[in-house]
C-alpha positions as CSV (number, residue, x, y, z in Angstrom):
1,M,-3.3,11.6,-15.6
2,L,-3.7,13.8,-12.4
3,M,-6.6,16.1,-12.5
4,P,-6.4,20.1,-10.5
5,F,-7.3,20.3,-7.5
6,C,-10.6,22.3,-8.2
7,D,-11.9,19.9,-10.7
8,L,-12.4,17.2,-8.2
9,S,-16.1,15.3,-9.4
10,D,-18.0,14.4,-6.4
11,F,-17.9,10.6,-7.3
12,R,-13.9,11.1,-7.3
13,M,-14.4,12.9,-3.7
14,R,-16.9,9.8,-2.8
15,Y,-14.5,7.5,-4.2
16,L,-11.3,8.8,-2.5
17,N,-13.4,8.4,0.6
18,F,-14.5,5.4,-0.1
19,A,-10.7,3.8,-0.9
20,L,-9.3,5.9,1.9
21,A,-11.8,4.2,4.2
22,L,-10.5,0.6,2.7
23,T,-7.0,1.0,3.9
24,A,-8.4,2.1,7.0
25,L,-9.9,-0.2,7.7
26,S,-7.0,-2.6,6.0
27,L,-4.2,-1.4,7.9
28,T,-3.4,-1.3,11.6
29,Q,-0.3,-0.3,13.1
30,C,0.9,-3.5,14.6
31,T,2.8,-2.7,18.1
32,S,3.9,-5.3,20.8
33,L,3.8,-4.0,24.4
34,S,5.8,-5.6,27.0
35,L,4.6,-5.8,30.5
36,E,6.2,-2.8,31.9
37,E,4.0,-1.2,29.3
38,C,1.0,-2.6,29.8
39,R,1.4,-1.6,33.5
40,D,2.6,1.4,33.8
41,N,1.5,3.2,30.7
42,D,-0.8,6.5,31.1
43,W,-3.6,5.6,28.6
44,Y,-4.4,9.1,28.0
45,A,-0.9,10.3,27.0
46,T,-1.1,7.3,24.7
47,G,-4.4,8.0,23.7
48,L,-3.2,11.5,22.8
49,A,-0.1,10.5,20.6
50,D,-2.1,8.4,18.5
51,G,-4.9,10.7,17.9
52,N,-2.2,13.3,17.3
53,R,-1.0,11.0,14.8
54,G,-4.5,10.0,13.1
55,A,-3.7,6.5,14.2
56,N,-6.8,3.8,13.4
57,A,-9.0,3.6,16.2
58,S,-8.3,0.1,16.3
59,Q,-5.3,0.2,17.7
60,L,-6.9,0.1,21.1
61,N,-7.7,-3.6,20.5
62,Q,-3.9,-3.6,19.8
63,Y,-3.4,-2.7,22.9
64,Q,-5.8,-4.9,24.7
65,Q,-5.3,-7.6,23.6
66,D,-0.8,-7.1,24.2
67,C,-2.1,-6.2,27.6
68,R,-4.4,-9.4,28.0
69,E,-1.8,-11.4,27.8
70,F,0.0,-10.4,31.4
71,N,-3.5,-10.0,32.4
72,L,-3.7,-6.9,32.8
73,R,-6.2,-4.6,31.3
74,V,-5.5,-1.3,29.4
75,D,-7.6,2.2,30.4
76,A,-9.8,2.0,27.6
77,A,-11.6,5.0,28.9
78,Q,-8.4,7.1,29.5
79,W,-6.8,6.0,26.1
80,Q,-10.4,7.2,23.8
81,Q,-10.6,10.4,26.1
82,G,-6.8,10.9,24.6
83,Y,-7.3,9.7,21.1
84,Q,-10.8,12.2,21.2
85,Q,-8.6,14.6,22.2
86,G,-5.4,14.4,19.8
87,L,-7.8,13.5,17.1
88,I,-9.1,17.9,17.1
89,S,-5.4,18.9,16.4
90,Y,-4.9,15.9,13.7
91,C,-8.6,16.5,11.7
92,L,-8.2,20.3,11.3
93,P,-8.3,21.1,7.5
94,E,-4.3,22.0,7.3
95,N,-3.0,19.4,8.6
96,G,-5.3,17.1,5.8
97,Y,-2.7,18.7,3.6
98,R,0.7,18.2,5.1
99,V,-0.1,14.7,5.8
100,G,-1.3,14.1,2.8
101,L,1.8,15.9,0.9
102,A,4.2,13.8,3.2
103,G,2.4,10.9,1.8
104,E,1.5,9.3,5.5
105,N,-2.1,6.7,5.1
106,Y,-4.8,8.4,6.5
107,Y,-7.1,5.5,8.2
108,G,-10.5,7.7,7.7
109,V,-10.5,9.1,11.4
110,C,-11.5,12.8,10.7
111,S,-15.2,13.1,10.8
112,N,-15.2,16.1,8.7
113,N,-14.9,16.8,4.9
114,Q,-12.0,19.4,4.9
115,F,-9.6,17.2,6.1
116,V,-10.2,15.2,3.9
117,E,-10.5,17.5,1.4
118,R,-7.7,18.8,2.0
119,Y,-6.1,15.1,2.5
120,N,-6.3,14.6,-1.0
121,Q,-5.1,17.9,-2.7
122,G,-1.7,17.3,-0.3
123,H,-1.7,13.4,-1.6
124,E,-2.0,14.6,-5.5
125,Q,0.3,16.8,-5.2
126,Y,2.8,14.2,-2.9
127,L,2.0,11.9,-6.1
128,V,3.4,14.8,-8.6
129,N,6.1,14.9,-6.7
130,K,6.7,11.6,-6.3
131,R,6.1,11.0,-9.8
132,L,8.7,14.2,-10.9
133,A,11.4,12.6,-8.5
134,E,11.1,9.4,-10.3
135,I,11.1,11.3,-14.2
136,A,14.6,12.8,-12.7
137,D,15.9,10.2,-11.2
138,R,15.2,8.3,-14.9
139,L,16.0,11.5,-16.8
140,N,19.3,11.2,-14.9
141,A,19.8,7.6,-15.7
142,I,19.1,8.2,-19.3
143,D,21.6,11.0,-18.9
144,S,23.8,8.4,-17.4
145,E,23.3,5.6,-20.5
146,I,23.6,8.0,-23.1
147,S,26.9,9.3,-21.4
148,S,28.1,5.3,-21.6
149,I,26.9,4.7,-25.2
150,N,28.8,8.1,-26.2
151,N,31.9,6.7,-24.4
152,K,31.3,3.7,-26.8
153,L,30.8,5.1,-29.6
154,N,34.0,7.1,-29.2
155,N,35.8,3.9,-28.2
156,L,34.4,2.2,-31.8
157,T,35.7,5.1,-33.7
158,D,38.9,4.7,-31.8
159,K,38.8,0.9,-32.6
160,A,37.7,2.0,-36.0
161,E,40.8,4.6,-36.7
162,L,42.6,1.5,-35.0
163,L,41.8,-1.0,-37.2
164,K,42.0,1.2,-40.4
165,Q,46.2,1.7,-39.0
166,K,46.0,-2.1,-38.0
167,N,45.0,-2.9,-41.6
168,T,47.6,-0.6,-43.5
169,L,50.2,-2.0,-41.1
170,L,49.0,-5.2,-42.6
171,N,49.3,-4.3,-46.2
172,E,52.5,-2.6,-45.9
173,K,53.3,-5.8,-43.9
174,N,52.3,-8.2,-47.0
175,H,54.6,-6.2,-49.3
176,L,57.4,-6.5,-47.1
177,L,57.1,-10.2,-46.9
178,D,56.0,-10.4,-50.8
179,E,59.2,-8.1,-51.3
180,R,61.7,-10.6,-49.1
181,L,60.5,-13.7,-50.7
182,R,61.0,-12.5,-54.3
183,L,64.6,-10.9,-52.9
184,R,65.1,-14.2,-52.0
185,R,64.2,-15.8,-55.0
186,G,65.8,-13.6,-56.9
187,D,63.3,-12.3,-58.8
188,I,63.7,-9.0,-58.5
189,R,67.0,-7.4,-60.5
190,F,68.7,-4.4,-59.0
191,E,69.7,-2.2,-62.0
192,F,72.2,0.4,-61.0
193,R,72.1,3.5,-63.2
194,F,75.2,6.5,-63.3
């Protein structure tokens, strides 16, 4: 059950922060840079873009590993400067709500609690919206199944009516066959009266 935003206890906030930190440690963004990207990269701009999207700081390690394959070095200082600048705008509390509401992952990169609180609020709303969408989808599926069952029931009613008509015809046929047999045997006599 989802709790209202204002009812988040200290324990729950600590738990959510811990869970977010674990998620951040376990999730890294994998990219593979080409020779040209390693050689020609503006590392400040790359760091700025990574910071603006709240990427995990371990992204730098991935860049270094990729570029090491080409015997090229990443300008880590430039990347760090850009990354820190990008985090300034990413870590704004109102962005935390937007990121959470969009269902995006948070990698524990912001040091202010307001971002995390707003992220948690947005993420809870995201989960509520997601569940509401799931419920709406299931209700539509149920309505479709009910409609299908109703059609089958209508067909069963038609079948029952057809079976009734068939039985009536079979009874009439049996009477006619019996009458025909008796007529052929001569068991039936006709009397004409005037």
